[in-house]
VEXMAR-111374 format. One record per residue (C-alpha): residue number from 1; x, y, z. Coordinates in Angstrom, 2 decimals, m for minus. Layout:
% residues N
{pt NUM; {X; Y; Z}} ...
//
This chain:
% residues 338
{pt 1; {133.51; 29.38; m35.46}} {pt 2; {133.65; 26.17; m37.51}} {pt 3; {134.75; 23.09; m35.58}} {pt 4; {135.77; 19.76; m37.09}} {pt 5; {134.80; 16.22; m36.06}} {pt 6; {132.34; 17.09; m33.27}} {pt 7; {130.49; 14.56; m31.10}} {pt 8; {126.72; 15.02; m31.56}} {pt 9; {125.62; 12.87; m28.63}} {pt 10; {125.06; 15.93; m26.36}} {pt 11; {123.00; 17.58; m29.10}} {pt 12; {120.26; 14.97; m29.59}} {pt 13; {117.80; 13.84; m26.93}} {pt 14; {118.06; 10.18; m27.97}} {pt 15; {121.74; 10.41; m26.95}} {pt 16; {122.85; 8.63; m30.12}} {pt 17; {126.61; 8.69; m30.59}} {pt 18; {127.38; 10.20; m33.99}} {pt 19; {129.86; 12.75; m35.27}} {pt 20; {129.62; 15.81; m37.46}} {pt 21; {132.37; 16.40; m40.00}} {pt 22; {131.90; 20.14; m39.32}} {pt 23; {129.95; 21.99; m36.63}} {pt 24; {129.00; 25.64; m36.09}} {pt 25; {127.14; 27.18; m33.18}} {pt 26; {125.41; 30.34; m34.40}} {pt 27; {123.92; 33.05; m32.22}} {pt 28; {122.84; 35.63; m34.81}} {pt 29; {122.03; 36.10; m38.47}} {pt 30; {125.56; 37.17; m39.46}} {pt 31; {127.04; 33.99; m38.00}} {pt 32; {124.39; 31.92; m39.75}} {pt 33; {125.28; 33.47; m43.09}} {pt 34; {129.00; 32.87; m42.45}} {pt 35; {128.30; 29.21; m41.67}} {pt 36; {126.24; 28.79; m44.84}} {pt 37; {128.96; 30.44; m46.92}} {pt 38; {131.47; 27.94; m45.48}} {pt 39; {129.16; 25.08; m46.47}} {pt 40; {128.76; 26.50; m49.98}} {pt 41; {132.51; 26.82; m50.49}} {pt 42; {133.11; 23.28; m49.29}} {pt 43; {129.98; 21.92; m51.05}} {pt 44; {128.76; 20.40; m47.79}} {pt 45; {125.26; 19.17; m46.91}} {pt 46; {123.66; 21.10; m44.04}} {pt 47; {121.86; 19.92; m40.92}} {pt 48; {120.17; 22.72; m38.92}} {pt 49; {119.91; 21.60; m35.30}} {pt 50; {118.07; 23.11; m32.35}} {pt 51; {117.21; 21.05; m29.28}} {pt 52; {117.74; 17.77; m31.14}} {pt 53; {114.46; 16.38; m29.80}} {pt 54; {112.97; 15.40; m33.14}} {pt 55; {115.82; 13.70; m34.98}} {pt 56; {117.33; 10.24; m35.22}} {pt 57; {120.98; 10.20; m36.20}} {pt 58; {121.44; 7.03; m38.21}} {pt 59; {125.19; 7.61; m38.65}} {pt 60; {127.87; 10.26; m38.80}} {pt 61; {126.87; 13.46; m40.62}} {pt 62; {129.30; 14.21; m43.48}} {pt 63; {128.52; 17.91; m43.79}} {pt 64; {128.01; 20.98; m41.58}} {pt 65; {125.76; 20.85; m38.53}} {pt 66; {124.47; 24.33; m37.70}} {pt 67; {123.43; 24.54; m34.06}} {pt 68; {120.92; 27.38; m33.78}} {pt 69; {121.44; 29.15; m30.47}} {pt 70; {120.02; 32.58; m31.29}} {pt 71; {118.07; 33.90; m28.28}} {pt 72; {115.55; 36.69; m28.05}} {pt 73; {112.04; 37.24; m26.71}} {pt 74; {109.84; 40.24; m27.43}} {pt 75; {106.29; 40.77; m26.14}} {pt 76; {104.18; 43.53; m27.72}} {pt 77; {100.66; 44.57; m26.77}} {pt 78; {98.56; 45.37; m29.84}} {pt 79; {95.05; 46.23; m28.73}} {pt 80; {93.11; 43.05; m27.99}} {pt 81; {96.04; 40.82; m28.88}} {pt 82; {99.58; 40.23; m27.68}} {pt 83; {102.31; 39.39; m30.19}} {pt 84; {105.13; 37.21; m28.85}} {pt 85; {108.23; 36.95; m31.05}} {pt 86; {111.08; 34.61; m30.16}} {pt 87; {114.41; 33.67; m31.71}} {pt 88; {114.64; 30.16; m33.11}} {pt 89; {117.12; 29.20; m30.39}} {pt 90; {114.71; 29.91; m27.52}} {pt 91; {113.60; 26.89; m25.47}} {pt 92; {109.96; 26.09; m26.26}} {pt 93; {108.84; 25.22; m22.73}} {pt 94; {110.49; 28.31; m21.28}} {pt 95; {108.66; 30.40; m23.87}} {pt 96; {105.33; 28.83; m22.86}} {pt 97; {105.99; 29.53; m19.18}} {pt 98; {107.04; 33.12; m19.97}} {pt 99; {103.62; 33.71; m21.52}} {pt 100; {101.88; 32.00; m18.60}} {pt 101; {103.83; 34.21; m16.16}} {pt 102; {102.33; 37.21; m17.94}} {pt 103; {98.84; 35.77; m17.59}} {pt 104; {98.58; 35.11; m21.32}} {pt 105; {96.58; 32.12; m22.51}} {pt 106; {96.89; 30.05; m25.66}} {pt 107; {100.11; 28.06; m25.31}} {pt 108; {99.55; 26.37; m21.93}} {pt 109; {98.48; 23.00; m23.40}} {pt 110; {101.86; 22.85; m25.16}} {pt 111; {103.90; 23.10; m21.94}} {pt 112; {106.87; 20.75; m21.46}} {pt 113; {107.17; 19.83; m25.14}} {pt 114; {110.94; 19.47; m25.65}} {pt 115; {112.94; 21.36; m28.23}} {pt 116; {113.36; 24.92; m29.42}} {pt 117; {110.94; 27.27; m31.06}} {pt 118; {112.60; 27.17; m34.49}} {pt 119; {111.52; 23.56; m34.95}} {pt 120; {107.97; 24.07; m33.67}} {pt 121; {106.43; 25.27; m36.98}} {pt 122; {108.16; 22.55; m39.00}} {pt 123; {106.36; 19.89; m37.00}} {pt 124; {103.29; 21.97; m36.15}} {pt 125; {103.75; 20.68; m32.61}} {pt 126; {100.63; 19.80; m30.68}} {pt 127; {99.35; 18.29; m27.45}} {pt 128; {96.10; 17.92; m25.51}} {pt 129; {93.87; 19.26; m28.26}} {pt 130; {96.00; 22.30; m29.19}} {pt 131; {98.45; 22.85; m32.05}} {pt 132; {101.01; 25.54; m32.75}} {pt 133; {98.97; 26.81; m35.71}} {pt 134; {96.18; 27.83; m33.30}} {pt 135; {98.37; 30.72; m32.08}} {pt 136; {100.71; 31.16; m35.03}} {pt 137; {101.15; 34.60; m36.59}} {pt 138; {104.25; 34.47; m38.81}} {pt 139; {107.88; 33.40; m39.02}} {pt 140; {111.11; 34.63; m40.55}} {pt 141; {113.35; 32.20; m42.41}} {pt 142; {116.58; 32.42; m44.34}} {pt 143; {116.59; 30.88; m47.81}} {pt 144; {119.67; 28.66; m47.87}} {pt 145; {120.39; 28.94; m51.59}} {pt 146; {120.15; 32.74; m51.87}} {pt 147; {120.75; 33.99; m48.31}} {pt 148; {117.59; 36.10; m48.53}} {pt 149; {115.12; 36.45; m45.67}} {pt 150; {111.50; 35.44; m46.22}} {pt 151; {108.40; 35.96; m44.10}} {pt 152; {105.82; 33.15; m43.87}} {pt 153; {102.18; 33.59; m42.84}} {pt 154; {100.08; 30.76; m41.45}} {pt 155; {98.70; 29.99; m44.92}} {pt 156; {102.23; 30.03; m46.37}} {pt 157; {103.24; 27.38; m43.84}} {pt 158; {100.51; 24.98; m45.03}} {pt 159; {100.08; 23.49; m41.57}} {pt 160; {98.67; 19.99; m41.22}} {pt 161; {98.70; 17.29; m38.56}} {pt 162; {102.37; 17.29; m37.45}} {pt 163; {103.13; 18.72; m40.86}} {pt 164; {104.01; 21.92; m42.70}} {pt 165; {105.44; 23.18; m45.97}} {pt 166; {108.90; 22.76; m44.42}} {pt 167; {108.41; 18.99; m44.43}} {pt 168; {107.05; 19.07; m47.97}} {pt 169; {107.91; 21.20; m50.97}} {pt 170; {110.10; 23.62; m48.95}} {pt 171; {112.01; 20.84; m47.23}} {pt 172; {115.70; 21.64; m46.65}} {pt 173; {115.34; 25.02; m48.37}} {pt 174; {115.00; 27.33; m45.35}} {pt 175; {116.37; 27.86; m41.86}} {pt 176; {113.81; 29.41; m39.51}} {pt 177; {115.30; 32.28; m37.50}} {pt 178; {112.32; 33.61; m35.51}} {pt 179; {108.65; 32.84; m34.85}} {pt 180; {105.79; 35.18; m33.89}} {pt 181; {102.73; 33.96; m31.99}} {pt 182; {99.47; 35.83; m31.45}} {pt 183; {97.73; 35.51; m28.07}} {pt 184; {94.38; 37.12; m27.39}} {pt 185; {93.03; 38.78; m24.27}} {pt 186; {89.81; 36.77; m24.39}} {pt 187; {90.89; 33.28; m23.40}} {pt 188; {88.98; 30.05; m22.91}} {pt 189; {90.74; 26.97; m21.49}} {pt 190; {90.76; 23.87; m23.68}} {pt 191; {90.70; 21.02; m21.21}} {pt 192; {88.31; 18.49; m22.72}} {pt 193; {91.15; 16.01; m23.20}} {pt 194; {90.40; 12.95; m20.99}} {pt 195; {93.80; 12.96; m19.26}} {pt 196; {93.36; 16.60; m18.20}} {pt 197; {89.79; 16.02; m17.04}} {pt 198; {90.97; 13.08; m14.95}} {pt 199; {93.73; 15.20; m13.40}} {pt 200; {91.29; 17.94; m12.36}} {pt 201; {88.94; 15.37; m10.84}} {pt 202; {91.73; 13.69; m8.88}} {pt 203; {93.06; 17.03; m7.64}} {pt 204; {89.50; 18.25; m6.91}} {pt 205; {90.05; 21.34; m9.06}} {pt 206; {87.03; 23.17; m10.42}} {pt 207; {87.68; 23.41; m14.15}} {pt 208; {85.25; 26.31; m14.54}} {pt 209; {87.65; 28.85; m12.99}} {pt 210; {90.92; 27.86; m14.56}} {pt 211; {93.83; 30.18; m15.34}} {pt 212; {96.51; 29.63; m17.99}} {pt 213; {98.94; 28.74; m15.20}} {pt 214; {96.57; 26.14; m13.73}} {pt 215; {96.20; 24.47; m17.13}} {pt 216; {99.97; 24.55; m17.72}} {pt 217; {100.60; 22.97; m14.32}} {pt 218; {98.06; 20.24; m15.10}} {pt 219; {99.69; 19.54; m18.47}} {pt 220; {103.12; 19.39; m16.83}} {pt 221; {101.88; 16.98; m14.16}} {pt 222; {100.20; 14.70; m16.70}} {pt 223; {103.22; 14.69; m19.02}} {pt 224; {105.59; 13.97; m16.14}} {pt 225; {103.43; 11.04; m15.06}} {pt 226; {103.52; 9.46; m18.52}} {pt 227; {106.60; 10.61; m20.37}} {pt 228; {110.27; 10.12; m19.49}} {pt 229; {112.62; 13.09; m19.05}} {pt 230; {115.18; 12.89; m21.92}} {pt 231; {117.89; 13.99; m19.45}} {pt 232; {117.20; 10.84; m17.43}} {pt 233; {116.12; 8.35; m20.12}} {pt 234; {117.14; 9.37; m23.67}} {pt 235; {114.12; 9.63; m25.99}} {pt 236; {112.62; 11.78; m28.75}} {pt 237; {109.11; 12.04; m27.32}} {pt 238; {106.26; 10.51; m29.30}} {pt 239; {107.95; 8.46; m31.99}} {pt 240; {104.96; 7.76; m34.24}} {pt 241; {102.14; 9.93; m35.52}} {pt 242; {98.60; 8.92; m34.64}} {pt 243; {97.44; 7.25; m37.89}} {pt 244; {94.33; 8.53; m39.67}} {pt 245; {92.25; 5.84; m41.36}} {pt 246; {89.04; 5.65; m43.39}} {pt 247; {85.67; 4.74; m41.95}} {pt 248; {85.57; 1.18; m43.30}} {pt 249; {88.81; 0.17; m41.62}} {pt 250; {87.78; 1.95; m38.42}} {pt 251; {84.49; 0.03; m38.21}} {pt 252; {86.31; m3.22; m38.89}} {pt 253; {88.84; m2.54; m36.13}} {pt 254; {86.16; m1.29; m33.72}} {pt 255; {84.18; m4.50; m34.18}} {pt 256; {87.27; m6.61; m33.47}} {pt 257; {88.51; m4.35; m30.66}} {pt 258; {85.60; m2.61; m28.88}} {pt 259; {87.97; m0.64; m26.63}} {pt 260; {89.83; 0.86; m29.60}} {pt 261; {90.85; 4.46; m28.88}} {pt 262; {89.95; 6.71; m31.81}} {pt 263; {88.78; 10.25; m32.55}} {pt 264; {86.56; 11.34; m35.43}} {pt 265; {88.28; 13.68; m37.90}} {pt 266; {85.75; 14.74; m40.51}} {pt 267; {84.82; 11.55; m42.33}} {pt 268; {87.93; 9.73; m41.13}} {pt 269; {89.25; 8.50; m37.79}} {pt 270; {92.47; 9.21; m35.92}} {pt 271; {93.72; 6.21; m33.94}} {pt 272; {95.85; 6.40; m30.82}} {pt 273; {99.16; 4.93; m31.99}} {pt 274; {100.18; 4.33; m28.37}} {pt 275; {97.12; 2.15; m27.84}} {pt 276; {97.94; 0.04; m30.91}} {pt 277; {101.57; m0.44; m29.84}} {pt 278; {100.57; m1.21; m26.26}} {pt 279; {97.94; m3.80; m27.27}} {pt 280; {100.42; m5.40; m29.64}} {pt 281; {102.59; m6.15; m26.60}} {pt 282; {105.48; m3.73; m27.15}} {pt 283; {105.19; m1.52; m24.07}} {pt 284; {108.16; m1.98; m21.75}} {pt 285; {110.05; m4.26; m24.15}} {pt 286; {113.84; m3.92; m24.30}} {pt 287; {115.86; m4.84; m27.37}} {pt 288; {119.58; m4.42; m26.84}} {pt 289; {120.38; m0.83; m25.87}} {pt 290; {116.94; 0.48; m26.91}} {pt 291; {113.36; m0.22; m26.01}} {pt 292; {109.79; 0.98; m25.55}} {pt 293; {109.01; 3.02; m22.46}} {pt 294; {107.26; 1.12; m19.71}} {pt 295; {104.58; 3.79; m19.12}} {pt 296; {104.03; 5.12; m22.65}} {pt 297; {104.20; 2.77; m25.62}} {pt 298; {104.46; 5.69; m28.05}} {pt 299; {107.93; 6.60; m26.73}} {pt 300; {111.05; 4.74; m27.86}} {pt 301; {113.92; 5.04; m25.39}} {pt 302; {117.68; 4.61; m25.65}} {pt 303; {118.90; 3.95; m22.09}} {pt 304; {121.91; 2.01; m23.35}} {pt 305; {123.01; 4.85; m25.66}} {pt 306; {122.72; 2.57; m28.66}} {pt 307; {123.45; 3.49; m32.26}} {pt 308; {120.89; 5.03; m34.57}} {pt 309; {120.54; 1.72; m36.40}} {pt 310; {119.20; 0.12; m33.21}} {pt 311; {116.55; 2.81; m32.84}} {pt 312; {115.45; 2.60; m36.47}} {pt 313; {115.52; m1.20; m36.37}} {pt 314; {113.17; m1.28; m33.39}} {pt 315; {110.88; 1.31; m35.00}} {pt 316; {110.68; m0.73; m38.19}} {pt 317; {109.83; m3.91; m36.27}} {pt 318; {107.06; m2.16; m34.38}} {pt 319; {105.61; m0.61; m37.55}} {pt 320; {105.67; m3.97; m39.35}} {pt 321; {103.95; m5.69; m36.42}} {pt 322; {101.20; m3.05; m36.22}} {pt 323; {100.58; m3.35; m39.94}} {pt 324; {100.38; m7.13; m39.72}} {pt 325; {97.98; m7.08; m36.75}} {pt 326; {95.78; m4.09; m37.56}} {pt 327; {96.39; m3.21; m41.23}} {pt 328; {97.48; 0.28; m40.12}} {pt 329; {100.58; 2.14; m41.32}} {pt 330; {102.63; 3.93; m38.64}} {pt 331; {104.66; 6.98; m39.69}} {pt 332; {107.59; 8.17; m37.53}} {pt 333; {107.44; 11.73; m36.19}} {pt 334; {111.20; 12.42; m35.98}} {pt 335; {113.35; 12.93; m39.05}} {pt 336; {116.21; 10.55; m39.77}} {pt 337; {119.69; 11.91; m40.64}} {pt 338; {121.79; 11.56; m42.71}} 
//
């Protein structure tokens, strides 16, 4: 089950060439425990890997890469709600479409997000006004140090904007094995996002009679019009979080840039990172093997299959430029390894 010196380029959507000293593809809990025992005996660092859509490999990984490929999908009706439980290795988009096929609403705004379901709670994935936590019920995770299984509720996960306990105090301590989502029979579409409203107007679709499938199809169309397919142009989706700033800085920026794109979040403001990067002149720029996508400035691409150092170098240049021009800190969404 354990392979040595494995090429990781096929396992990350940025198509970065890097190698794993050891590699294990696991399809069930027993195999996962065997892989972890191997790592313990050899005293190896561990990298759990799903779809590889939210990582940047900055070099070869000296330990054990555990590729989670455990399938499984269970749908249970429980009165007014439907509980959907999926193995961590299930493809996220396919899960969304499976719920849509059943006429279930709640996940449709998250259609076409790349990756697998095991990584979704870590990032608290979100799009078009909806986040994973809106439908989250619980998850099961294996504690790496003890091998024990733990159940996490929504409050246990400490969800935030593209954040969770698994990026904070529980970082690198657990491997998520399954996720349960709760979808309710009474469903109301959430389509107030400008891009979705524009799509419905252009397609002359009455947004008052929408179904979950209609919303999912709109989301897919909008995403396809703006975002590159990683299979065609290697990328990791949105590379930077939308920064949240205080009111004083917002008013200062708004005065200097009247067309600034921002959303009120309590007493603070969330800026559109893509707008900042675009206005700073980065959209469509190429730098060696890497670059910024020509249609979406928030997406860094790797068409030349460059090394991780090229990706991180470009990201650092962009972040430094945005800070110099706007006084705003940009934080990357993907995690860098090793």
